[in-house]
N, C-alpha and C positions, 0 to 999 in steps of 0.2 A: 870366853871368860868372862867377860864381863857384865853379861845377860842377867849376871843374880845381882850386880852392886848397881849402885850409882853410876853415869855415865861419864860423869865431871868429877871422878875421883880423880882421873889422871892429868888432867888437865883443868885449873880455875884458871877463869878469866873474869875481871872485872867487870860489874854488869852496870857498868858507868853512863847514868842518861846524864847525868852533869855535864852540861857545855863547857868547855872552854874558851877562854875570851877569845875575841875576834878584835880585831883592829879597827879603832876609832876613826875614821877620816877625816873629820872636821870636830873643832873642839870650838864651843863657847864658853870659856870660863867666867863665872862670877866671882868677884872681890869685893866686892860691898859687904855682904854678909859675913859673919863669922863663921858660918858652915860654908866652906866653898864646894861646888858643884861643876858635872861638867854633863852636859850636852850629847846627844847626838842630834843627828839631821832632823826628825822629826819632834826636838824638843823633849824629847823622854829621856829623864834623869838615867845616867849611865853612872856616877862614882862621885861619892859627895863625902865630905867632911877634908881633913888637912891633907895638903898638896905640898911637895918637894920635890922641886925639878919637875913638874907637872905629873907626877906621880903619886899615888896614894900613899900617906906614911902617916903613920898613927904619933901622933904629939902627945908626951905624957899618958901615952897607954888609951889614948883616943877612940873609940870605935869607929870606924868605917865601913862604908857600904858600896857594893855593886850590884848592876842591875841588868837583866836580862832587856833586851828591844822593845818588848813590849811593856816593860815596866814592871815586872814581878823580879821579886829582889831575887841574887845569885848568891853572893857571899854577904857574909859579916862577920866582923872583928876586928881587931887590930892587924894593920899591914905593913908594911915595909919595902920600900921601894917597889911600889905598885904592885906586889906580892901578898896574899894572905899569910900570914904571920904571926904567932904565939910570942909576943911580948911579956915575959913575967908568970911565961903557963897559964897567959890568958884562954879563955875557952872561945874556939870560935867555930863558925857554920857555915856549911854549902847548901845549897837548895836545886831540886829537881825545876825544874820549867813549870810546874804544876804548884809551886809554892811549899812542897810535902820537902822536907830535909833528908839532905844528902847524905851529907857525915858532920859528924860534929866531934870536938876533941881540941886538941893542940896540933897547930900547924907550923911549918919547918919552910920557909921561902915556896910557898901556894901550895905544897903538898901535906896531907895528913899522919901525923907522926908524933909516937908517942916520947913524952918531953920528963924526965924522973918517972918513967913509968906510969904515967896516968894511959888509965882504958879509954879508949876512943870508940867511935861506932861509926857504922855506916848501913845506911837503911832503902829500900826499895822504892819508885817512886806513890807506893799506896801505904805508903807509912809504916810499914813492917821491917823489922829491923834485918839486915844481911846479911852482918857481921860484926862483930866485937871483939876487944882486945885491944892487944900490942898492935903500932902499925909504925911501920919503915919507908920513907918515902912514897906513900900513898898506897902501899900493901900489909897486909896481916904478917906482922912478924913476931914471932914468941921472943919476949926479952928473959937470960936466965929459967927457960924452962916454961913462961908462964903460959897458963891454958885460954888458947881465942876459938872463938866459935864463929860458925856459918849457917846461917839459917834457909828454909825454902822461903817461896815467897807467899806460902800460908803461914807461915811463923811458927811451923816445925823446926825442930835442929836435923843441920846439914850433916856437919861436920862438928867434932870437937875434938881439941888434941895441941899439940905444936904445932906452929909455922915456921916458915922461912919462904920470906917473898911470895904470898899468897899463898901457898903451897904448902901441905902436909909435911911435917918434916920432925919425927922422932929425936925428941930433946934427950940424949944419955937416955936413951932405950924407951922413953914414954910410949905408951899403947892411945892410938888414936883410935876414932870410931867414926863412921859415916852412917846416916841414917835415910830412909828412905819418906817422902814428902807423906807417908800414911803413920808415921813415928817410928814404925818398924827399924830394926837394925841392918845394915846394909853389910857391912867390915867392921871388923875389929882387927886391928894389925900394928906392926910399929911400920913407918913411913920413909922413904928418900926421897928429898926432891918432888913430892908430888907421886910418886909410885910406894903401890905396896911393895917391901922389904922385909924380911926377917932379917933381923940385927940380934946377934951371938945366937941363929937358931931359935929365933923365938916364934910360937905357931900363932900362926893367922886365921881367920876365920872369918867368911864370906856368906851370906845367907840371898835368898830369894827375897822377894818383897811381901811374899806371904809371911813370911818369919822361919820358915824351915831353913835348917844348913845347906848350902851350895857346896861350900869347897871348905876344908881344913888340911893346916901342913904348913909349911914353909916355903917363901918366895920370895925372888931374885928378880929386880927390877920389872914388878910388875906382873911376873909366869910365875908360874908354878913351878918350884925347884929343888928339890931336896939338898938340903943342908947337913952334910957329915951323915951319908945314906939316911937320910931322915924319910920315914913315909907318910905318902899326902893321900888323901880323900876329897874325890868330886862324886857328888849328889844327884840324883835326878830331884825334881820338887814332889814326888811322892817320897821322899826319904830312901829311898832305896839307893844303892850306892851305885855311882857311874862305874867311876875308874881308881883302882887302889893301886899303888906301889911307889916305888922313886920315877921324878920328873926333872926333866932338865930342858928349860925354856920353852916350860908349857906344854909338852908331849912327855907323855909316860916314856921312860928310859931307863931299864936296867943299868945298875951302878952295882959293881962286883958279881954280875951276872944275878941280880936280885929276880924273883920274881913276881911280875906285874899281872893283873888281871882287869881284863874290861866287861862289864855286865851288861844286857838290856834293862830296859827300864821296869820290865815285870821282875827284877829280881834275879834271871836264872845267867849264867855267866857267858859272853859273849866271846874274848879267847881270854887265854893264861900263855905264860909262857916268859923269854924274855923277851925285851921291846928295844928297840932302836927308832930315836924320833919320833915316837907314836906308833910304829909298825910291828908288830909282831917280825923278831929278828935272832934267827940263831944265834948265840954266843958258845963259844968253844961244840957245838955240835950239840947245843941243848934242845932237849923236844917240846914245842909247842904247839897249842891243840888252838883249833876253831870249833866254835858251837853255832847250833841255829837255837831262834828264839825257843824252841819249846823246850830249850838243855840236850837236846841231841846233838852228839860228837859229829860235825862235819868233814872236819881234817886234821891229821895229826902228824906230825914229823918234826924236820928243820924247814925251816923258812927263813927267806931272804926278801926284805922289803915288802911284808904279810902275803906274799906268796908262797906256797910251797913249792921248795927248791931243795934237792939232795946234795948233801956238802959230805963228801969222803964218800959218795955211794951210799949214800942212808935208807933206808926203806923208808915210804913216806905211804901214808895211807889217807884216801876219801869216804865216806859213808854213806848211804841210802838214809834218807830220814827217820825210816823202822829200826835204825842203829845200825844193819848187815853192811856189809864192805861191800864198796861199790869198786872200787879198784885201789892197787899197791904194787908198789914197786919202787923204783927211780922217779923222780921229777924234776922240771926243770919250767919255772915260769908257770907253775901252776897245771901244765900240763906234762903225760906222762912221756919220759924221755931215759933211753935206756944207754946208761954210761958202762962202756967197756964193754957191751955185748949183753948187760945184764938183762935177765926175763921180767915182764910186766905183769900183769895179771890183771882182768875186771871180771866181774859178778853180776847177776840178775839179780834182783831184789829179793827173791827166793834162796838167794845163798846161792845159786847153781854159777858154775864156770859160764863167763861171757865170753872173755879172750885170753890167749895166753902166747906169749911173743914179744919181739923187742920193738922198740917205738923210737920215733925221731918227731920231736916237737910235740906232740899228743897223735902222730899220725902211726898207724901199724906200717915197719917200716924194716925190710927182714936187711939184720947187717951181718956182712959176713956169709949171706946166704940162708941163713938160717930161717926154720919152719915157726909161721906162725898158724895160729888156729882159732877160729870161730866156733863158737855152741850155739844150740837150740836153746831154750829155756828148758825144755827136755830132757835136758846131758846128753843130749846127742850131737854127733860133729856134722858142723855146716858146711866150712870152709876150711880148707889144710893146704899150705903151698909159702910161696914166699911174694912178699907184699913192697912196692914202692908207695912210697906218699898215701897211704890208705890203700890202694889199690894190687889187685890181683895183677902179678907182673914174676914172668918166670925170669929167674935170673941164669945166665950160663944154661939153658935151656930146661931148667928145673923143672918137674912134672908139677902141678897144682891141680886140686882135686873139691870138687864139691858132691854134697850128700842131699839127700832127702830128708824130710824130718823124721822119717823111719829107720832111718840111718842106714839105709840102701846109698849106695856110691848113687850120684847123677852124672858128672863130668869129669872126665881126666884127660889132661895134656894141659898145653902149653898156653899161657896167658901172655898177651899186652895190653897195659893201657886197661886192665878190669876188661878183656874182651878175650872171647875163645879165639885162639892165634896160633895155627901151626906155625912153629919157628922151625926154618930148614927143613920143611915138609914134612915135620913130625907128625905121626900118626895121635888123633885124640878120638875118643869114645863118648860116648853120652847115651845114658843106660835108661831105663825104666823103672819105675816104684818096686816094681818085682824083684830086680835085679838084674832082669835080662837086658842084653846090649839093644840099643835104640841105633846108632850112629856111630859108623869108623870108618875114618878118614882124616881129610885135610880140613882144617876150616879157615876162613879169610873174616876178620871183622866182624866175629859173632855167628858166619854164617858157614854152612858147609857148602865149601868149593873145591874142586880139584887144583890143586898146585901143578904145572907141569906136565898134568896131563893124568895125573895120578887118579888111580881106581879108587871110587867110593863106595859105602854099602850102609844100608839102609835094611832096618828090622821091624818086623811085628813084634807087638808085645808078648805073644806065643813063643817066639825065641825065632821065627821063621823065615827065609831073606825073603825082605819087599823087593831094593830097587840095588842093581850091580852096576856102574859104568862111573863116567864123568858128572860133574855137576857146578851149575855155575848158579851163583847168587841163589844156593838153596836148592836149585831147581836140576831135575836129571836133564843133560845138557851134553851132547856130541861134540866132543872136542878132538879136533882132527880127524873126524871120520870114527870113532871111536863106537862100537857097538856096544850099546847098552840094553840091558834085561829088567823086566819086572815082574813079579811073581804075583798070584794070589796069595790068600792066609793059611790054603795048604799046603803053600810048596810049589807049586804048580806054574811052569812060566806059562806067560800070558802073553807079553808082549816082548818081540825084539829087535833091533833097527837102531835108526837114527833118533834121536831126541834132542826139540829146541825148546828150552826151559819146562820143560816138564809135558811138553805137546810132541805126540807120537808122532813121526815123520816117515813113513814107506817110502813115498818117492819126495826124491827134492828135486827141483827144476833147477835149470842154470840162472837163474837173476834170482835166484836161493827163496823162491816163493816153495811153500810145502803142501801139503796134500795128505790128511791124516784118512784114510777109510779102506774099504776093501780093494784088494791089486790082485791084476794079472799078468804074469810074463814082467813082473818089475814095474808095471803101469796103471795108473788111477783106473779103478774099473766099478760101475755102478756109482752108488750113493756113498758121500764122506762129506767130509769139512776142508775146503778149499783155502790158503790163504794168501795172497798176494799182498807182497813190499812194493810201493811205488808212491814217489815223489814225500820219500821220510813217511808216509803213510798206509796203516796197514786196512787190509778190504777182506772182509769176512763171508765166508758161503756156505751156510750149514746146508745138510743132507743138498748138495750138489751132486748133478746127474754129469754123467759123462757125456763128450759132444753136444754139449746145451748152450746154449748162451743163458747167462745169469747177472742177475741185479746181484754185484757185490756191496754188502753194506760196509760204508765210510761211518765211522762210530763219528766223526766230525762233520762230514760234509755235504752227508745223505747218503746216494747211491750211486755208482758207478759198472757200467756195463761192459760186459769182457767175453770174448770166446776164447776156450779151451782145447789148443792144439795137443793132441796127447802123443802120436808115434812121434812128434819131435822133442820129446820131454823138454817141453816149453810153451809158454800162452802167449798169446798175443793179445792187447788190447785192442779193440774194435774202432777206435778216431784215434788219427795221428796226435803224435805229444810229443813235441823236439825232437828226438833221435828218430832218424829216417832208419836204423838198423833194430833196436832193440823195442823202439817205440816207448820208453820209459822218458816220464819227466823229468826236468830237471838234470839233463844226462850231454846236452849238445858234444859229445862224440868223443868226451875226457874223462879219464876216470877219476881223477880228482877232482872233479864238478858232482861225478855219480856217488863218488864215497861219500864228500862231505856234506852233500846234502841227505845221504841215508844217517849221517853220523857214524860213519865206519872207522874207524881207527886200529892201528896195533895194541893200541894198550886196551882199547875196549874188547875188540877181538881175541887178541890174542896173534902174535906173528903170523904162528902157523895158520890160523884161520882167515887172518887179512891176505895172506898170499893166494891161497887159494880162492877165496871169490876174484880176487885181480886177476888171476890167470882166466879163470872162466871168462869173464868180462873183457879182459884180451882177443881171448880166442874168438867170442861171437862177434866181435868189433873189427877184426883183422880178414872177415868174408870180402 
């Protein structure tokens, strides 16, 4: 508030470079001469003239003097009981250490004090007058409304008006004025004990140092404050209005629902409506508005403490900089928030719908299972379903849908935490952009996965079946020995049998190694790919030829030499490795060691698959 006027309007302090008297430790009194003197230790004169009881005391109005320790004069005039004191209104003086007068006039018991209305003066140490007028107990004090003045150190007038105890105080509504050191007016107002204060509703004015008006209105104890609902104005240095309306304790505050306004420095309106303690605040449901610096409306509706807040379910709006609506509905703390299930809406900059639905604290959130929708900018729907904290979430098994940009459905089914997830084994579907189905079955964590051995299907874009069977982690995988099928794009069956994560396994050996290639009578025949799992590592041999010894590639450790024995539907490692029965590493004849080192658990394999592998292992190791 006080940027525009002299900072010292509020608190005046006497700039007193004049030094008070110090105690003299030793006295040397010369009583031989008519003029008596007191000296300090360095023999510099301290006081001279008449003394009573060792105190300076003017006899018959005689002039006495006191000095600083360096010999410079400090006080000059009549004294009483050791203090400078005007006798019969005699004029006295006090001095700065540099010899310049500090103040002059009449004194009472050591203090500047106007006797019988005599004008007194005080000076800076450069000789420029600091204040003049009536004084009381060393302070400026207007007697019967007398005008007093204070000056800047450059001699320009600083304050003019009536004073009390060195502070501006309007006597009987007297207008007081303050000025900058460049001579321009700083304030013109009535004052109360040093604070600008409108008396009887008087209008006060404040100015910037350059001379333009800063404030116009009523004040209370130094703060902008509307008296009797008076309107106040604050201005920018460029003369444009900053704020207008009723004020309370220095802030915009609507009285009797009055409309207040707040502007940008370029003159465009910033906010308008009812205010409370400086913030937009709807009173009795009044509509308030907020604008950007270009003059475009940003928000409108009911406000609480400068934030959009729907009162009694009122509809509020937010806008883009082009003037189109961004969002509308009920709000809480500047965020969309459905009240009693109210529908909120959002829009793109081009005016097309962006979303429709219920909200909670700014997030899409289905209340009582309500359906929310999100749209592409072209107007086609993108998402449709139930939400929880801005994420797709099927509530009570509700079906959620996503769409392609062209409006064709993309996925439909149940969701959990924004991911495709079959709830209670529900069937979910995914589609191509042409509308043909792509996947049909159960999903887990956004991936195609058979739940409880459920049969899933995938399709080509032309609509023909591609794969049918059980899936694990998005890949065809025979669960519980399920026979899976693969078709070509023309609908012809090309593979049928067991799969492990999309690898076609026509022969499965007891230790769960797999062969993929030509078969004869259920056994590996000819060339193919053989995969051996041993010691938690996988060994691959492409173009394996039966009844041969192969170097199997270990993608981490190099090569490993093994011999495949077909007629026993098993394989044997050419070197002895720990277990004398199965020759597998990290076995030691215990299923626990074997399964842990292969990371086989009921959770990772499923209970049925886990038990089947354990049964095969026990069968081999019971020999």
